[in-house]
PyMOL commands that place a pseudoatom at each C-alpha (Angstrom):
pseudoatom trace, name=CA, resn=MET, resi=1, chain=A, elem=C, hetatm=0, pos=[-11.867, -19.333, -15.338]
pseudoatom trace, name=CA, resn=ILE, resi=2, chain=A, elem=C, hetatm=0, pos=[-8.711, -17.683, -16.563]
pseudoatom trace, name=CA, resn=LYS, resi=3, chain=A, elem=C, hetatm=0, pos=[-9.247, -14.996, -18.974]
pseudoatom trace, name=CA, resn=LEU, resi=4, chain=A, elem=C, hetatm=0, pos=[-7.075, -15.101, -21.809]
pseudoatom trace, name=CA, resn=ARG, resi=5, chain=A, elem=C, hetatm=0, pos=[-5.729, -11.728, -21.134]
pseudoatom trace, name=CA, resn=PHE, resi=6, chain=A, elem=C, hetatm=0, pos=[-4.089, -12.635, -17.814]
pseudoatom trace, name=CA, resn=ILE, resi=7, chain=A, elem=C, hetatm=0, pos=[-1.920, -15.412, -18.953]
pseudoatom trace, name=CA, resn=PHE, resi=8, chain=A, elem=C, hetatm=0, pos=[1.443, -13.361, -19.477]
pseudoatom trace, name=CA, resn=HIS, resi=9, chain=A, elem=C, hetatm=0, pos=[0.581, -12.026, -15.568]
pseudoatom trace, name=CA, resn=ILE, resi=10, chain=A, elem=C, hetatm=0, pos=[0.308, -15.070, -14.132]
pseudoatom trace, name=CA, resn=PHE, resi=11, chain=A, elem=C, hetatm=0, pos=[3.668, -16.304, -16.335]
pseudoatom trace, name=CA, resn=PHE, resi=12, chain=A, elem=C, hetatm=0, pos=[5.243, -13.391, -14.835]
pseudoatom trace, name=CA, resn=TYR, resi=13, chain=A, elem=C, hetatm=0, pos=[3.998, -14.259, -11.326]
pseudoatom trace, name=CA, resn=PHE, resi=14, chain=A, elem=C, hetatm=0, pos=[5.941, -17.267, -11.405]
pseudoatom trace, name=CA, resn=LEU, resi=15, chain=A, elem=C, hetatm=0, pos=[9.160, -16.151, -12.902]
pseudoatom trace, name=CA, resn=CYS, resi=16, chain=A, elem=C, hetatm=0, pos=[9.157, -13.348, -10.423]
pseudoatom trace, name=CA, resn=PRO, resi=17, chain=A, elem=C, hetatm=0, pos=[11.738, -12.756, -7.720]
pseudoatom trace, name=CA, resn=ARG, resi=18, chain=A, elem=C, hetatm=0, pos=[9.375, -11.176, -5.654]
pseudoatom trace, name=CA, resn=LYS, resi=19, chain=A, elem=C, hetatm=0, pos=[6.515, -13.932, -5.891]
pseudoatom trace, name=CA, resn=ARG, resi=20, chain=A, elem=C, hetatm=0, pos=[6.445, -14.526, -1.863]
pseudoatom trace, name=CA, resn=LEU, resi=21, chain=A, elem=C, hetatm=0, pos=[5.570, -10.658, -1.464]
pseudoatom trace, name=CA, resn=ILE, resi=22, chain=A, elem=C, hetatm=0, pos=[2.927, -10.954, -4.479]
pseudoatom trace, name=CA, resn=GLU, resi=23, chain=A, elem=C, hetatm=0, pos=[1.835, -13.473, -2.668]
pseudoatom trace, name=CA, resn=GLU, resi=24, chain=A, elem=C, hetatm=0, pos=[1.539, -11.495, 1.174]
pseudoatom trace, name=CA, resn=ASP, resi=25, chain=A, elem=C, hetatm=0, pos=[-0.436, -8.893, -0.979]
pseudoatom trace, name=CA, resn=ILE, resi=26, chain=A, elem=C, hetatm=0, pos=[-2.500, -11.652, -2.146]
pseudoatom trace, name=CA, resn=ASP, resi=27, chain=A, elem=C, hetatm=0, pos=[-3.411, -13.008, 1.267]
pseudoatom trace, name=CA, resn=HIS, resi=28, chain=A, elem=C, hetatm=0, pos=[-3.838, -9.564, 2.775]
pseudoatom trace, name=CA, resn=TYR, resi=29, chain=A, elem=C, hetatm=0, pos=[-6.214, -8.954, -0.118]
pseudoatom trace, name=CA, resn=LYS, resi=30, chain=A, elem=C, hetatm=0, pos=[-8.466, -11.637, 0.756]
pseudoatom trace, name=CA, resn=GLU, resi=31, chain=A, elem=C, hetatm=0, pos=[-8.486, -10.913, 4.483]
pseudoatom trace, name=CA, resn=VAL, resi=32, chain=A, elem=C, hetatm=0, pos=[-10.180, -7.833, 3.483]
pseudoatom trace, name=CA, resn=THR, resi=33, chain=A, elem=C, hetatm=0, pos=[-12.208, -8.838, 0.581]
pseudoatom trace, name=CA, resn=GLY, resi=34, chain=A, elem=C, hetatm=0, pos=[-13.146, -12.229, 1.565]
pseudoatom trace, name=CA, resn=PHE, resi=35, chain=A, elem=C, hetatm=0, pos=[-12.223, -13.512, -1.716]
pseudoatom trace, name=CA, resn=SER, resi=36, chain=A, elem=C, hetatm=0, pos=[-11.304, -17.088, -1.667]
pseudoatom trace, name=CA, resn=GLY, resi=37, chain=A, elem=C, hetatm=0, pos=[-9.724, -19.567, -3.593]
pseudoatom trace, name=CA, resn=ASN, resi=38, chain=A, elem=C, hetatm=0, pos=[-6.033, -20.172, -4.632]
pseudoatom trace, name=CA, resn=TYR, resi=39, chain=A, elem=C, hetatm=0, pos=[-3.367, -17.643, -5.914]
pseudoatom trace, name=CA, resn=ILE, resi=40, chain=A, elem=C, hetatm=0, pos=[-4.287, -17.789, -9.244]
pseudoatom trace, name=CA, resn=GLY, resi=41, chain=A, elem=C, hetatm=0, pos=[-7.750, -17.592, -8.993]
pseudoatom trace, name=CA, resn=VAL, resi=42, chain=A, elem=C, hetatm=0, pos=[-8.104, -14.728, -6.505]
pseudoatom trace, name=CA, resn=MET, resi=43, chain=A, elem=C, hetatm=0, pos=[-5.241, -12.628, -8.536]
pseudoatom trace, name=CA, resn=CYS, resi=44, chain=A, elem=C, hetatm=0, pos=[-7.672, -12.975, -11.451]
pseudoatom trace, name=CA, resn=LYS, resi=45, chain=A, elem=C, hetatm=0, pos=[-10.224, -11.943, -9.589]
pseudoatom trace, name=CA, resn=LEU, resi=46, chain=A, elem=C, hetatm=0, pos=[-8.706, -9.405, -8.143]
pseudoatom trace, name=CA, resn=PHE, resi=47, chain=A, elem=C, hetatm=0, pos=[-6.946, -7.917, -12.207]
pseudoatom trace, name=CA, resn=VAL, resi=48, chain=A, elem=C, hetatm=0, pos=[-10.561, -7.641, -12.730]
pseudoatom trace, name=CA, resn=ASP, resi=49, chain=A, elem=C, hetatm=0, pos=[-12.172, -6.394, -10.089]
pseudoatom trace, name=CA, resn=ARG, resi=50, chain=A, elem=C, hetatm=0, pos=[-9.168, -4.022, -8.189]
pseudoatom trace, name=CA, resn=PRO, resi=51, chain=A, elem=C, hetatm=0, pos=[-7.359, -1.851, -10.301]
pseudoatom trace, name=CA, resn=GLU, resi=52, chain=A, elem=C, hetatm=0, pos=[-5.281, -0.692, -7.407]
pseudoatom trace, name=CA, resn=PHE, resi=53, chain=A, elem=C, hetatm=0, pos=[-3.947, -3.977, -7.156]
pseudoatom trace, name=CA, resn=ARG, resi=54, chain=A, elem=C, hetatm=0, pos=[-2.923, -4.332, -10.186]
pseudoatom trace, name=CA, resn=THR, resi=55, chain=A, elem=C, hetatm=0, pos=[-0.569, -1.347, -9.821]
pseudoatom trace, name=CA, resn=VAL, resi=56, chain=A, elem=C, hetatm=0, pos=[0.818, -3.235, -6.407]
pseudoatom trace, name=CA, resn=PHE, resi=57, chain=A, elem=C, hetatm=0, pos=[1.421, -6.200, -8.921]
pseudoatom trace, name=CA, resn=TYR, resi=58, chain=A, elem=C, hetatm=0, pos=[3.353, -4.149, -11.873]
pseudoatom trace, name=CA, resn=TYR, resi=59, chain=A, elem=C, hetatm=0, pos=[5.493, -2.855, -8.983]
pseudoatom trace, name=CA, resn=ARG, resi=60, chain=A, elem=C, hetatm=0, pos=[6.400, -5.727, -7.411]
pseudoatom trace, name=CA, resn=LEU, resi=61, chain=A, elem=C, hetatm=0, pos=[7.277, -7.266, -10.644]
pseudoatom trace, name=CA, resn=GLY, resi=62, chain=A, elem=C, hetatm=0, pos=[9.567, -4.055, -11.256]
pseudoatom trace, name=CA, resn=ARG, resi=63, chain=A, elem=C, hetatm=0, pos=[10.801, -3.391, -14.895]
pseudoatom trace, name=CA, resn=VAL, resi=64, chain=A, elem=C, hetatm=0, pos=[11.402, -6.423, -16.865]
pseudoatom trace, name=CA, resn=HIS, resi=65, chain=A, elem=C, hetatm=0, pos=[13.101, -4.918, -20.061]
pseudoatom trace, name=CA, resn=GLY, resi=66, chain=A, elem=C, hetatm=0, pos=[10.143, -3.243, -20.539]
pseudoatom trace, name=CA, resn=LEU, resi=67, chain=A, elem=C, hetatm=0, pos=[7.360, -6.216, -20.720]
pseudoatom trace, name=CA, resn=VAL, resi=68, chain=A, elem=C, hetatm=0, pos=[5.449, -4.780, -18.153]
pseudoatom trace, name=CA, resn=ASN, resi=69, chain=A, elem=C, hetatm=0, pos=[4.603, -2.022, -20.343]
pseudoatom trace, name=CA, resn=ILE, resi=70, chain=A, elem=C, hetatm=0, pos=[2.670, -4.590, -22.424]
pseudoatom trace, name=CA, resn=LEU, resi=71, chain=A, elem=C, hetatm=0, pos=[1.013, -6.420, -19.087]
pseudoatom trace, name=CA, resn=LYS, resi=72, chain=A, elem=C, hetatm=0, pos=[-0.151, -2.507, -18.628]
pseudoatom trace, name=CA, resn=PHE, resi=73, chain=A, elem=C, hetatm=0, pos=[-1.717, -2.405, -21.885]
pseudoatom trace, name=CA, resn=LEU, resi=74, chain=A, elem=C, hetatm=0, pos=[-3.182, -5.591, -21.834]
pseudoatom trace, name=CA, resn=VAL, resi=75, chain=A, elem=C, hetatm=0, pos=[-5.193, -4.493, -18.004]
pseudoatom trace, name=CA, resn=PRO, resi=76, chain=A, elem=C, hetatm=0, pos=[-4.358, -1.125, -17.131]
pseudoatom trace, name=CA, resn=PRO, resi=77, chain=A, elem=C, hetatm=0, pos=[-3.697, -0.202, -13.308]
pseudoatom trace, name=CA, resn=ILE, resi=78, chain=A, elem=C, hetatm=0, pos=[-4.761, 2.549, -12.122]
pseudoatom trace, name=CA, resn=SER, resi=79, chain=A, elem=C, hetatm=0, pos=[-3.777, 5.826, -13.289]
pseudoatom trace, name=CA, resn=THR, resi=80, chain=A, elem=C, hetatm=0, pos=[-3.299, 7.985, -10.525]
pseudoatom trace, name=CA, resn=LEU, resi=81, chain=A, elem=C, hetatm=0, pos=[-2.015, 5.846, -8.409]
pseudoatom trace, name=CA, resn=TYR, resi=82, chain=A, elem=C, hetatm=0, pos=[1.951, 6.502, -7.778]
pseudoatom trace, name=CA, resn=ILE, resi=83, chain=A, elem=C, hetatm=0, pos=[3.908, 4.374, -6.024]
pseudoatom trace, name=CA, resn=TYR, resi=84, chain=A, elem=C, hetatm=0, pos=[7.715, 5.312, -5.912]
pseudoatom trace, name=CA, resn=THR, resi=85, chain=A, elem=C, hetatm=0, pos=[9.139, 3.424, -2.626]
pseudoatom trace, name=CA, resn=PRO, resi=86, chain=A, elem=C, hetatm=0, pos=[12.223, 1.547, -2.541]
pseudoatom trace, name=CA, resn=SER, resi=87, chain=A, elem=C, hetatm=0, pos=[11.300, -1.246, -0.147]
pseudoatom trace, name=CA, resn=ILE, resi=88, chain=A, elem=C, hetatm=0, pos=[7.683, -2.164, 0.895]
pseudoatom trace, name=CA, resn=GLY, resi=89, chain=A, elem=C, hetatm=0, pos=[7.293, -5.529, 3.056]
pseudoatom trace, name=CA, resn=GLY, resi=90, chain=A, elem=C, hetatm=0, pos=[4.125, -7.902, 2.016]
pseudoatom trace, name=CA, resn=GLY, resi=91, chain=A, elem=C, hetatm=0, pos=[0.989, -8.067, 2.613]
pseudoatom trace, name=CA, resn=LEU, resi=92, chain=A, elem=C, hetatm=0, pos=[0.752, -4.600, 1.319]
pseudoatom trace, name=CA, resn=PHE, resi=93, chain=A, elem=C, hetatm=0, pos=[-3.136, -3.405, 0.611]
pseudoatom trace, name=CA, resn=ILE, resi=94, chain=A, elem=C, hetatm=0, pos=[-4.323, -0.655, -1.136]
pseudoatom trace, name=CA, resn=GLN, resi=95, chain=A, elem=C, hetatm=0, pos=[-7.934, 0.674, -0.597]
pseudoatom trace, name=CA, resn=HIS, resi=96, chain=A, elem=C, hetatm=0, pos=[-9.585, 2.773, -3.696]
pseudoatom trace, name=CA, resn=GLY, resi=97, chain=A, elem=C, hetatm=0, pos=[-5.996, 4.359, -4.449]
pseudoatom trace, name=CA, resn=PHE, resi=98, chain=A, elem=C, hetatm=0, pos=[-7.147, 7.401, -6.333]
pseudoatom trace, name=CA, resn=ALA, resi=99, chain=A, elem=C, hetatm=0, pos=[-5.770, 10.077, -6.037]
pseudoatom trace, name=CA, resn=THR, resi=100, chain=A, elem=C, hetatm=0, pos=[-2.745, 7.992, -4.116]
pseudoatom trace, name=CA, resn=ILE, resi=101, chain=A, elem=C, hetatm=0, pos=[0.948, 9.139, -4.075]
pseudoatom trace, name=CA, resn=ILE, resi=102, chain=A, elem=C, hetatm=0, pos=[3.036, 6.605, -2.208]
pseudoatom trace, name=CA, resn=CYS, resi=103, chain=A, elem=C, hetatm=0, pos=[6.814, 8.129, -2.269]
pseudoatom trace, name=CA, resn=ALA, resi=104, chain=A, elem=C, hetatm=0, pos=[8.380, 6.922, 1.520]
pseudoatom trace, name=CA, resn=LYS, resi=105, chain=A, elem=C, hetatm=0, pos=[11.919, 5.627, 1.842]
pseudoatom trace, name=CA, resn=SER, resi=106, chain=A, elem=C, hetatm=0, pos=[10.568, 2.052, 3.599]
pseudoatom trace, name=CA, resn=ILE, resi=107, chain=A, elem=C, hetatm=0, pos=[7.163, 0.861, 4.141]
pseudoatom trace, name=CA, resn=GLY, resi=108, chain=A, elem=C, hetatm=0, pos=[6.681, -2.778, 6.530]
pseudoatom trace, name=CA, resn=ARG, resi=109, chain=A, elem=C, hetatm=0, pos=[4.799, -5.200, 6.112]
pseudoatom trace, name=CA, resn=HIS, resi=110, chain=A, elem=C, hetatm=0, pos=[0.805, -5.596, 6.196]
pseudoatom trace, name=CA, resn=CYS, resi=111, chain=A, elem=C, hetatm=0, pos=[-0.042, -1.968, 5.516]
pseudoatom trace, name=CA, resn=HIS, resi=112, chain=A, elem=C, hetatm=0, pos=[-3.348, -0.532, 4.523]
pseudoatom trace, name=CA, resn=ILE, resi=113, chain=A, elem=C, hetatm=0, pos=[-3.805, 2.639, 2.567]
pseudoatom trace, name=CA, resn=ASN, resi=114, chain=A, elem=C, hetatm=0, pos=[-6.682, 4.436, 1.705]
pseudoatom trace, name=CA, resn=GLN, resi=115, chain=A, elem=C, hetatm=0, pos=[-7.449, 6.841, -1.268]
pseudoatom trace, name=CA, resn=GLN, resi=116, chain=A, elem=C, hetatm=0, pos=[-6.270, 10.262, -1.611]
pseudoatom trace, name=CA, resn=VAL, resi=117, chain=A, elem=C, hetatm=0, pos=[-3.501, 10.243, 0.466]
pseudoatom trace, name=CA, resn=THR, resi=118, chain=A, elem=C, hetatm=0, pos=[-0.050, 11.659, 0.251]
pseudoatom trace, name=CA, resn=ILE, resi=119, chain=A, elem=C, hetatm=0, pos=[3.305, 9.983, 1.787]
pseudoatom trace, name=CA, resn=GLY, resi=120, chain=A, elem=C, hetatm=0, pos=[6.195, 11.945, 0.474]
pseudoatom trace, name=CA, resn=TYR, resi=121, chain=A, elem=C, hetatm=0, pos=[9.207, 14.023, 0.725]
pseudoatom trace, name=CA, resn=LYS, resi=122, chain=A, elem=C, hetatm=0, pos=[9.016, 17.207, 2.982]
pseudoatom trace, name=CA, resn=GLY, resi=123, chain=A, elem=C, hetatm=0, pos=[12.820, 18.640, 1.115]
pseudoatom trace, name=CA, resn=SER, resi=124, chain=A, elem=C, hetatm=0, pos=[15.085, 16.021, 0.809]
pseudoatom trace, name=CA, resn=LEU, resi=125, chain=A, elem=C, hetatm=0, pos=[13.622, 13.400, 3.387]
pseudoatom trace, name=CA, resn=ALA, resi=126, chain=A, elem=C, hetatm=0, pos=[10.833, 10.658, 3.181]
pseudoatom trace, name=CA, resn=PRO, resi=127, chain=A, elem=C, hetatm=0, pos=[8.820, 9.082, 5.647]
pseudoatom trace, name=CA, resn=VAL, resi=128, chain=A, elem=C, hetatm=0, pos=[9.213, 5.256, 7.279]
pseudoatom trace, name=CA, resn=LEU, resi=129, chain=A, elem=C, hetatm=0, pos=[6.330, 3.287, 7.862]
pseudoatom trace, name=CA, resn=GLY, resi=130, chain=A, elem=C, hetatm=0, pos=[6.636, 0.519, 10.279]
pseudoatom trace, name=CA, resn=ASP, resi=131, chain=A, elem=C, hetatm=0, pos=[4.718, -2.892, 10.110]
pseudoatom trace, name=CA, resn=ASN, resi=132, chain=A, elem=C, hetatm=0, pos=[0.976, -2.873, 10.618]
pseudoatom trace, name=CA, resn=VAL, resi=133, chain=A, elem=C, hetatm=0, pos=[0.412, 0.509, 9.348]
pseudoatom trace, name=CA, resn=THR, resi=134, chain=A, elem=C, hetatm=0, pos=[-3.191, 2.263, 7.912]
pseudoatom trace, name=CA, resn=VAL, resi=135, chain=A, elem=C, hetatm=0, pos=[-3.174, 5.200, 6.750]
pseudoatom trace, name=CA, resn=THR, resi=136, chain=A, elem=C, hetatm=0, pos=[-6.969, 6.376, 6.271]
pseudoatom trace, name=CA, resn=CYS, resi=137, chain=A, elem=C, hetatm=0, pos=[-8.360, 8.441, 3.661]
pseudoatom trace, name=CA, resn=GLY, resi=138, chain=A, elem=C, hetatm=0, pos=[-7.116, 12.055, 2.935]
pseudoatom trace, name=CA, resn=ALA, resi=139, chain=A, elem=C, hetatm=0, pos=[-3.671, 11.362, 5.527]
pseudoatom trace, name=CA, resn=LYS, resi=140, chain=A, elem=C, hetatm=0, pos=[-0.918, 13.201, 4.360]
pseudoatom trace, name=CA, resn=ILE, resi=141, chain=A, elem=C, hetatm=0, pos=[2.271, 11.988, 5.905]
pseudoatom trace, name=CA, resn=LEU, resi=142, chain=A, elem=C, hetatm=0, pos=[5.502, 14.189, 5.097]
pseudoatom trace, name=CA, resn=GLY, resi=143, chain=A, elem=C, hetatm=0, pos=[9.053, 14.526, 5.893]
pseudoatom trace, name=CA, resn=GLY, resi=144, chain=A, elem=C, hetatm=0, pos=[11.880, 12.252, 7.564]
pseudoatom trace, name=CA, resn=VAL, resi=145, chain=A, elem=C, hetatm=0, pos=[9.475, 10.975, 10.093]
pseudoatom trace, name=CA, resn=LYS, resi=146, chain=A, elem=C, hetatm=0, pos=[9.164, 7.633, 11.523]
pseudoatom trace, name=CA, resn=VAL, resi=147, chain=A, elem=C, hetatm=0, pos=[5.610, 5.382, 12.134]
pseudoatom trace, name=CA, resn=GLU, resi=148, chain=A, elem=C, hetatm=0, pos=[6.226, 2.861, 14.075]
pseudoatom trace, name=CA, resn=ASP, resi=149, chain=A, elem=C, hetatm=0, pos=[4.237, -0.812, 14.087]
pseudoatom trace, name=CA, resn=ASN, resi=150, chain=A, elem=C, hetatm=0, pos=[0.679, -0.444, 14.763]
pseudoatom trace, name=CA, resn=VAL, resi=151, chain=A, elem=C, hetatm=0, pos=[-0.261, 2.680, 13.872]
pseudoatom trace, name=CA, resn=VAL, resi=152, chain=A, elem=C, hetatm=0, pos=[-3.388, 4.068, 12.403]
pseudoatom trace, name=CA, resn=ILE, resi=153, chain=A, elem=C, hetatm=0, pos=[-3.444, 7.266, 11.108]
pseudoatom trace, name=CA, resn=GLY, resi=154, chain=A, elem=C, hetatm=0, pos=[-6.975, 8.939, 10.692]
pseudoatom trace, name=CA, resn=ALA, resi=155, chain=A, elem=C, hetatm=0, pos=[-8.648, 10.560, 7.960]
pseudoatom trace, name=CA, resn=ASN, resi=156, chain=A, elem=C, hetatm=0, pos=[-7.182, 14.058, 7.056]
pseudoatom trace, name=CA, resn=ALA, resi=157, chain=A, elem=C, hetatm=0, pos=[-4.589, 14.216, 9.258]
pseudoatom trace, name=CA, resn=VAL, resi=158, chain=A, elem=C, hetatm=0, pos=[-1.210, 15.783, 9.001]
pseudoatom trace, name=CA, resn=VAL, resi=159, chain=A, elem=C, hetatm=0, pos=[1.486, 13.601, 9.987]
pseudoatom trace, name=CA, resn=VAL, resi=160, chain=A, elem=C, hetatm=0, pos=[5.210, 15.888, 10.385]
pseudoatom trace, name=CA, resn=LYS, resi=161, chain=A, elem=C, hetatm=0, pos=[6.342, 14.647, 13.342]
pseudoatom trace, name=CA, resn=ASP, resi=162, chain=A, elem=C, hetatm=0, pos=[7.004, 11.100, 14.905]
pseudoatom trace, name=CA, resn=VAL, resi=163, chain=A, elem=C, hetatm=0, pos=[4.003, 8.592, 15.249]
pseudoatom trace, name=CA, resn=PRO, resi=164, chain=A, elem=C, hetatm=0, pos=[4.829, 5.917, 18.224]
pseudoatom trace, name=CA, resn=ALA, resi=165, chain=A, elem=C, hetatm=0, pos=[3.797, 2.532, 18.241]
pseudoatom trace, name=CA, resn=ASN, resi=166, chain=A, elem=C, hetatm=0, pos=[0.548, 1.199, 19.003]
pseudoatom trace, name=CA, resn=THR, resi=167, chain=A, elem=C, hetatm=0, pos=[-1.242, 4.530, 18.592]
pseudoatom trace, name=CA, resn=ILE, resi=168, chain=A, elem=C, hetatm=0, pos=[-4.151, 6.592, 16.552]
pseudoatom trace, name=CA, resn=VAL, resi=169, chain=A, elem=C, hetatm=0, pos=[-3.565, 10.037, 15.183]
pseudoatom trace, name=CA, resn=ALA, resi=170, chain=A, elem=C, hetatm=0, pos=[-5.642, 12.285, 13.422]
pseudoatom trace, name=CA, resn=GLY, resi=171, chain=A, elem=C, hetatm=0, pos=[-5.794, 15.807, 13.064]
pseudoatom trace, name=CA, resn=VAL, resi=172, chain=A, elem=C, hetatm=0, pos=[-3.847, 18.850, 11.804]
pseudoatom trace, name=CA, resn=PRO, resi=173, chain=A, elem=C, hetatm=0, pos=[-1.345, 18.516, 12.990]
pseudoatom trace, name=CA, resn=ALA, resi=174, chain=A, elem=C, hetatm=0, pos=[-1.961, 15.100, 13.835]
pseudoatom trace, name=CA, resn=TYR, resi=175, chain=A, elem=C, hetatm=0, pos=[-1.946, 14.227, 17.660]
pseudoatom trace, name=CA, resn=ILE, resi=176, chain=A, elem=C, hetatm=0, pos=[-2.613, 11.292, 19.604]
pseudoatom trace, name=CA, resn=ILE, resi=177, chain=A, elem=C, hetatm=0, pos=[-6.238, 10.195, 20.582]
pseudoatom trace, name=CA, resn=ARG, resi=178, chain=A, elem=C, hetatm=0, pos=[-5.554, 6.475, 21.240]
pseudoatom trace, name=CA, resn=LYS, resi=179, chain=A, elem=C, hetatm=0, pos=[-2.743, 4.732, 22.776]
pseudoatom trace, name=CA, resn=ASN, resi=180, chain=A, elem=C, hetatm=0, pos=[-2.191, 1.242, 23.608]
pseudoatom trace, name=CA, resn=GLY, resi=181, chain=A, elem=C, hetatm=0, pos=[-6.586, 1.250, 23.430]
pseudoatom trace, name=CA, resn=GLU, resi=182, chain=A, elem=C, hetatm=0, pos=[-6.738, 3.867, 26.157]
pseudoatom trace, name=CA, resn=LYS, resi=183, chain=A, elem=C, hetatm=0, pos=[-8.143, 7.363, 25.128]
pseudoatom trace, name=CA, resn=VAL, resi=184, chain=A, elem=C, hetatm=0, pos=[-5.864, 9.932, 25.621]
pseudoatom trace, name=CA, resn=TYR, resi=185, chain=A, elem=C, hetatm=0, pos=[-5.269, 13.678, 23.817]
pseudoatom trace, name=CA, resn=GLU, resi=186, chain=A, elem=C, hetatm=0, pos=[-1.711, 13.726, 23.227]
pseudoatom trace, name=CA, resn=LYS, resi=187, chain=A, elem=C, hetatm=0, pos=[1.021, 16.064, 20.948]
pseudoatom trace, name=CA, resn=LEU, resi=188, chain=A, elem=C, hetatm=0, pos=[3.231, 14.151, 18.935]
for i in range(1, 188): cmd.bond("trace and resi %d" % i, "trace and resi %d" % (i + 1))
show_as sticks, trace
zoom trace
């Protein structure tokens, strides 16, 4: 059953020019959480169970003449998740989102970000993340680095250099521990 406080959210969802991106986000949440159903039903379930999804939803809506603030009053976002990235592809999944700052130049499609992650500026340069990037808990990605497609950033890793595609990196500073499915130990 659709809760009354979500009626306005559903209304803005249908009017949002980024509706397809919201649907891709919902698809990724469905894939990870196992929720099933149509977009409206799953979206309402996510509003109840996943405050980080609410934050992503409000990010997708943008600033709709201040009306987003009314929606945030009805269904608050997670208070410690900050998204300041001008371009994020569809399928963004944020797990937990506690104490997470996402301030990249751009982020590709189908990305997965955990709690206590910092993706941010170093001086005037911000990171660029490709498609299918997973950033696990506590990781830091700083400065004008490029993280290419299909990369996993390990827990508490600190990335300050470019990361090639199809790799897993870990450590401080981050180094490659797996490349194209094979174990390696390689500096970035």
